[in-house]
C-alpha positions as CSV (number, residue, x, y, z in Angstrom):
1,M,-36.7,-5.4,-59.9
2,G,-34.4,-7.0,-62.5
3,I,-34.4,-9.2,-65.5
4,T,-32.5,-12.5,-65.7
5,R,-31.9,-14.0,-69.0
6,F,-31.2,-17.7,-69.9
7,L,-30.6,-19.0,-73.3
8,L,-33.1,-21.4,-75.1
9,P,-31.7,-23.6,-78.1
10,Q,-33.7,-20.9,-80.3
11,F,-36.1,-18.5,-79.8
12,D,-39.4,-20.0,-80.8
13,I,-42.6,-17.8,-81.3
14,A,-44.7,-20.4,-82.8
15,T,-46.3,-21.8,-79.7
16,C,-49.1,-23.5,-81.5
17,V,-46.5,-25.5,-83.5
18,P,-45.3,-28.7,-81.6
19,L,-41.4,-28.7,-81.1
20,A,-38.8,-31.5,-81.6
21,D,-38.2,-33.6,-78.7
22,D,-34.4,-32.5,-78.4
23,Y,-35.5,-28.8,-78.1
24,R,-38.2,-29.6,-75.4
25,R,-35.7,-31.4,-73.2
26,A,-33.0,-28.7,-73.8
27,E,-35.7,-26.0,-72.6
28,H,-37.1,-28.1,-69.9
29,E,-33.4,-28.3,-68.5
30,Q,-32.8,-24.6,-69.1
31,I,-36.0,-23.4,-67.3
32,R,-35.4,-25.8,-64.3
33,Q,-32.0,-24.7,-63.5
34,A,-32.7,-20.9,-64.1
35,L,-35.8,-20.7,-62.3
36,S,-34.4,-22.9,-59.3
37,V,-31.9,-20.7,-58.7
38,L,-34.2,-17.5,-58.9
39,I,-36.3,-19.1,-56.7
40,E,-33.8,-19.7,-54.0
41,N,-32.3,-16.0,-54.5
42,E,-35.5,-14.2,-54.5
43,R,-37.8,-16.0,-52.9
44,P,-41.0,-14.7,-54.6
45,D,-44.7,-14.9,-53.5
46,V,-45.8,-16.3,-56.8
47,I,-44.5,-17.3,-60.1
48,V,-46.1,-16.1,-63.1
49,I,-46.0,-18.3,-66.5
50,G,-45.9,-16.1,-69.5
51,R,-46.7,-18.5,-72.2
52,E,-48.7,-21.9,-72.5
53,T,-45.8,-24.1,-73.6
54,F,-43.9,-23.1,-70.4
55,A,-46.6,-24.8,-68.2
56,R,-45.1,-28.0,-69.4
57,H,-42.1,-27.1,-67.1
58,V,-43.0,-25.0,-64.4
59,P,-46.0,-26.1,-62.1
60,E,-44.1,-29.1,-61.0
61,L,-41.1,-26.9,-59.9
62,A,-43.5,-24.3,-58.4
63,R,-45.1,-27.2,-56.0
64,A,-41.9,-28.3,-55.1
65,Y,-41.1,-24.8,-53.6
66,R,-44.7,-24.9,-52.3
67,L,-45.4,-21.6,-54.4
68,P,-48.6,-20.6,-56.2
69,C,-48.1,-20.4,-60.1
70,L,-50.2,-18.4,-62.5
71,L,-50.4,-18.9,-66.4
72,M,-51.1,-15.9,-68.6
73,S,-52.8,-17.3,-71.7
74,R,-52.5,-14.6,-74.1
75,T,-53.9,-15.9,-77.7
76,G,-55.6,-19.1,-77.1
77,N,-54.2,-20.6,-80.4
78,L,-52.6,-23.7,-79.1
79,I,-55.7,-24.4,-76.8
80,R,-57.7,-24.3,-80.2
81,R,-55.5,-26.7,-82.1
82,I,-55.6,-28.9,-79.0
83,L,-59.5,-28.9,-79.1
84,D,-59.6,-29.4,-82.6
85,G,-57.5,-32.3,-82.5
86,V,-54.6,-31.0,-84.7
87,Y,-52.2,-31.2,-82.0
88,P,-50.0,-34.4,-81.5
89,E,-52.2,-36.2,-78.9
90,D,-49.3,-37.5,-76.6
91,L,-48.1,-33.7,-76.3
92,A,-51.8,-32.4,-75.8
93,R,-52.2,-34.7,-73.0
94,Q,-49.0,-34.0,-71.0
95,L,-49.7,-30.3,-71.7
96,V,-53.4,-30.4,-70.6
97,E,-52.1,-32.2,-67.5
98,Q,-49.9,-29.5,-66.5
99,L,-52.6,-26.7,-67.5
100,R,-55.1,-28.2,-64.8
101,A,-52.1,-28.3,-62.2
102,V,-51.8,-24.5,-62.6
103,D,-53.3,-22.5,-59.8
104,L,-54.9,-20.1,-62.1
105,I,-55.1,-19.1,-65.9
106,V,-55.7,-15.6,-66.6
107,V,-57.5,-14.9,-70.2
108,Q,-58.4,-12.0,-72.1
109,A,-61.7,-13.0,-73.0
110,R,-64.7,-15.2,-72.3
111,H,-64.5,-17.4,-75.3
112,M,-60.9,-18.3,-74.1
113,A,-62.3,-19.2,-70.7
114,V,-64.8,-21.4,-72.4
115,A,-62.0,-23.3,-74.5
116,L,-60.2,-24.1,-71.4
117,Q,-62.9,-25.3,-69.5
118,Q,-63.6,-27.6,-72.4
119,L,-60.0,-29.2,-71.4
120,G,-61.1,-29.7,-67.9
121,C,-59.4,-26.2,-66.6
122,S,-61.5,-24.7,-63.8
123,R,-59.2,-22.4,-61.9
124,I,-59.7,-19.3,-64.6
125,A,-60.0,-15.4,-64.3
126,I,-60.9,-13.0,-67.1
127,I,-59.0,-9.7,-67.5
128,P,-59.8,-8.0,-70.6
129,N,-56.9,-6.8,-72.7
130,S,-55.9,-3.2,-72.1
131,I,-54.8,-0.2,-73.9
132,D,-53.9,3.5,-72.9
133,V,-57.0,5.4,-73.5
134,Q,-55.1,8.6,-72.9
135,Q,-52.8,7.9,-75.5
136,F,-55.1,6.4,-78.0
137,L,-57.7,9.4,-78.1
138,P,-59.8,10.7,-81.2
139,K,-57.8,13.3,-83.0
140,T,-57.9,15.1,-86.4
141,R,-55.7,13.6,-89.1
142,D,-52.0,14.0,-89.2
143,D,-51.4,16.4,-92.1
144,N,-47.7,15.4,-92.3
145,L,-48.6,11.8,-92.7
146,A,-51.4,12.3,-95.1
147,R,-49.0,14.2,-97.4
148,E,-46.5,11.5,-96.8
149,L,-49.2,9.1,-97.9
150,A,-50.4,11.1,-100.7
151,V,-53.8,11.3,-99.4
152,R,-56.0,13.3,-101.3
153,S,-59.0,15.7,-100.2
154,G,-62.0,13.5,-100.4
155,D,-60.3,10.1,-100.0
156,I,-62.1,7.8,-97.6
157,I,-59.4,5.9,-95.7
158,V,-59.4,2.1,-94.8
159,V,-56.5,1.2,-92.5
160,H,-55.6,-2.1,-91.5
161,L,-52.9,-3.0,-89.0
162,S,-51.3,-6.2,-88.6
163,N,-48.2,-8.6,-88.9
164,L,-49.8,-9.8,-92.3
165,T,-50.0,-13.4,-91.6
166,V,-52.5,-16.1,-92.7
167,A,-54.4,-15.7,-89.6
168,K,-55.2,-12.0,-90.3
169,R,-56.5,-13.0,-93.8
170,P,-55.2,-10.0,-95.5
171,L,-55.8,-10.9,-99.1
172,D,-59.5,-10.8,-98.0
173,I,-58.8,-6.8,-98.0
174,V,-57.3,-6.7,-101.6
175,N,-60.2,-9.1,-102.8
176,S,-63.0,-6.8,-101.2
177,A,-61.1,-3.5,-102.4
178,E,-61.4,-4.9,-106.0
179,R,-65.3,-4.9,-105.7
180,A,-65.5,-1.6,-103.2
181,L,-63.6,0.3,-105.6
182,D,-66.0,-0.2,-108.4
183,Q,-68.6,1.3,-106.4
184,N,-66.7,4.0,-104.5
185,P,-63.3,5.0,-106.2
186,R,-62.5,7.3,-103.2
187,L,-61.4,4.5,-100.9
188,L,-58.0,4.6,-100.3
189,Y,-56.5,1.5,-98.3
190,V,-53.6,2.1,-95.9
191,I,-51.7,-1.4,-94.7
192,V,-49.8,-0.9,-91.6
193,G,-47.4,-3.6,-90.9
194,D,-45.4,-6.3,-92.5
195,G,-45.0,-9.9,-92.9
196,P,-45.4,-12.9,-95.1
197,Y,-48.2,-12.1,-96.9
198,R,-47.2,-8.6,-97.9
199,E,-45.7,-9.4,-101.2
200,R,-48.8,-11.4,-101.9
201,M,-51.0,-8.4,-101.3
202,E,-49.0,-6.2,-103.5
203,E,-49.0,-8.7,-106.4
204,A,-52.8,-9.0,-106.0
205,C,-53.0,-5.6,-106.1
206,R,-51.3,-5.3,-109.5
207,R,-53.1,-8.1,-110.6
208,H,-56.6,-6.6,-109.9
209,H,-55.1,-3.1,-111.2
210,I,-55.9,-1.3,-107.9
211,T,-52.3,-0.6,-106.7
212,E,-52.7,3.1,-107.0
213,R,-55.3,3.0,-104.2
214,F,-53.0,1.0,-101.9
215,R,-50.4,2.3,-99.3
216,F,-47.9,-0.1,-97.7
217,T,-46.2,1.5,-94.8
218,G,-44.2,-1.5,-93.4
219,W,-43.6,-1.4,-89.5
220,V,-44.0,1.8,-87.4
221,D,-43.0,2.8,-84.1
222,Y,-45.8,1.9,-81.8
223,D,-45.8,5.7,-80.6
224,R,-47.0,6.1,-84.3
225,V,-49.8,3.8,-84.4
226,Q,-52.3,6.2,-83.0
227,D,-51.5,8.6,-85.8
228,Y,-52.4,6.0,-88.4
229,V,-55.5,4.9,-86.5
230,N,-56.7,8.5,-86.5
231,L,-55.9,8.7,-90.3
232,A,-58.6,6.3,-90.6
233,D,-62.2,6.5,-91.6
234,I,-62.6,2.8,-91.1
235,V,-60.4,0.2,-89.6
236,V,-60.9,-3.4,-91.1
237,M,-59.9,-6.7,-89.4
238,P,-60.7,-9.8,-91.5
239,S,-59.0,-12.2,-89.0
240,E,-59.6,-16.0,-89.1
241,A,-59.4,-15.9,-85.3
242,E,-58.2,-13.5,-82.3
243,S,-58.1,-13.7,-78.7
244,Q,-58.9,-10.0,-78.0
245,A,-56.7,-8.1,-80.7
246,R,-55.5,-4.9,-79.4
247,V,-55.8,-2.9,-82.7
248,Y,-59.7,-3.5,-81.9
249,L,-59.4,-1.6,-78.9
250,E,-57.1,1.1,-80.6
251,A,-59.8,1.9,-83.2
252,Q,-62.4,2.2,-80.6
253,A,-60.4,4.3,-78.2
254,C,-60.0,6.7,-81.5
255,A,-63.7,6.7,-82.1
256,R,-63.1,4.8,-85.5
257,V,-65.5,2.4,-87.2
258,L,-63.9,-0.9,-86.6
259,V,-65.3,-3.4,-89.2
260,A,-64.0,-7.1,-88.1
261,S,-65.0,-10.6,-89.1
262,D,-67.7,-12.1,-86.7
263,I,-65.7,-14.2,-84.5
264,P,-65.7,-14.7,-80.9
265,G,-62.7,-12.4,-80.1
266,A,-64.6,-9.6,-81.9
267,R,-68.1,-10.2,-80.6
268,E,-66.9,-9.5,-77.3
269,V,-66.0,-6.0,-78.0
270,I,-68.5,-5.1,-80.8
271,E,-72.1,-4.5,-80.5
272,D,-72.9,-4.9,-84.4
273,G,-74.2,-1.5,-85.5
274,E,-73.5,0.3,-82.4
275,T,-69.7,0.0,-81.4
276,G,-68.3,-1.5,-84.8
277,L,-69.4,-3.4,-87.5
278,L,-69.2,-7.3,-88.0
279,F,-69.1,-9.3,-91.2
280,R,-69.1,-12.9,-92.0
281,K,-65.7,-14.3,-91.8
282,G,-64.2,-14.9,-95.2
283,D,-67.3,-13.7,-97.0
284,I,-65.8,-10.9,-99.3
285,D,-69.2,-9.6,-100.4
286,D,-70.2,-9.1,-96.9
287,L,-66.9,-7.4,-96.2
288,T,-67.4,-5.3,-99.3
289,T,-70.7,-4.3,-98.2
290,K,-70.0,-3.3,-94.8
291,T,-67.1,-1.5,-95.9
292,L,-69.3,0.5,-98.5
293,L,-71.9,1.0,-95.8
294,A,-69.4,2.8,-93.3
295,A,-67.8,4.8,-96.2
296,S,-70.9,6.2,-97.4
297,D,-72.3,7.2,-94.1
298,P,-70.4,9.9,-92.1
299,E,-73.0,10.0,-89.5
300,L,-73.1,6.3,-89.1
301,R,-69.3,6.7,-88.3
302,A,-69.5,9.2,-86.1
303,R,-72.4,7.7,-84.0
304,I,-70.6,4.3,-83.9
305,G,-67.3,5.9,-83.2
306,R,-68.7,7.9,-80.0
307,S,-70.4,4.6,-78.7
308,A,-67.0,2.6,-79.2
309,R,-65.0,5.4,-77.2
310,L,-67.3,5.2,-74.4
311,R,-67.2,1.3,-74.6
312,V,-63.7,1.0,-74.6
313,Q,-63.1,2.9,-71.2
314,T,-63.3,-0.3,-69.4
315,H,-60.0,-1.7,-71.1
316,S,-58.3,1.0,-69.5
317,I,-54.8,0.3,-68.1
318,D,-56.1,1.6,-64.8
319,Y,-58.7,-1.1,-64.9
320,A,-56.4,-4.0,-65.8
321,L,-53.8,-3.1,-63.3
322,A,-56.4,-3.3,-60.4
323,A,-57.6,-6.5,-61.8
324,Y,-54.2,-8.2,-61.9
325,I,-53.2,-6.7,-58.2
326,A,-56.4,-8.2,-56.9
327,V,-55.7,-11.5,-58.7
328,F,-52.2,-11.8,-57.4
329,E,-53.1,-10.9,-53.8
330,G,-55.9,-13.3,-54.1
331,I,-54.0,-16.5,-55.1
332,V,-51.0,-15.7,-52.7
333,R,-53.8,-15.5,-49.8
334,Q,-55.4,-18.7,-51.1
335,C,-52.5,-20.7,-51.4
336,S,-51.1,-19.7,-48.1
337,G,-53.8,-19.9,-46.0
């Protein structure tokens, strides 16, 4: 197995933002040329499309070579923008036409399948997101990490892990912390990650005079994420939208209480009060109430953590691997028959 790289005009990660016409034309030409050479040389059984925007270019080429193509739809942000009517109509129409031409679309969650069905896509498989449940295990706190973060005995640790973008609603955490700390000053918030809202969060902490109860770690190596999750009593995720966030599953695998906004992606992994706690998205009072509830009740945290750990086993890598093998074998068999 090898990796063939080819250059695009620039590296773009904002798949839900329309690209300039010149960019799309250059992207199409680069993909068409490079993929044609790969198909001729490698003669694959199936083509896997790794992002929704590439569906503009690949299905037509796959049909020309009489090969099945499969799309991995990972976030759903682009699909939601099309459904909400905020994506340019002509580009949306072209993309939806190509999405319908893909032989199979694989999504992580049921709500993503429903969104695609609303666009007229019918060939969809759901394979839930996966994590290594042997790497993410319930463990005692890392004493060295606790000392590094100046965690004191008796602190109740609330951890948030993300890229600190607007979609994660990170300022909700600070606004909730101001209220929660009035009632429980033992709360200590650890923010893992970095992004455009970090500076705003730090400024909000200073404005609310709660800086001493926050720790900002910046980016950490993925191998250490489990240590930060196991440091937590509570993991809080107030996101505006998620497909199926891996941090949800990591928190559950470590038997930590996950407090998440009540959005479709969270409802698919959290049974409120049993495998986590849900609060009304954007409702600072409700977020504060659920945080204080979890903080005040160690037995509740332990019970929810045990149930969450059991539930998350269905998201193991072994389960996902078997599901992908079945999907690949099925689509090749179907399209060659």
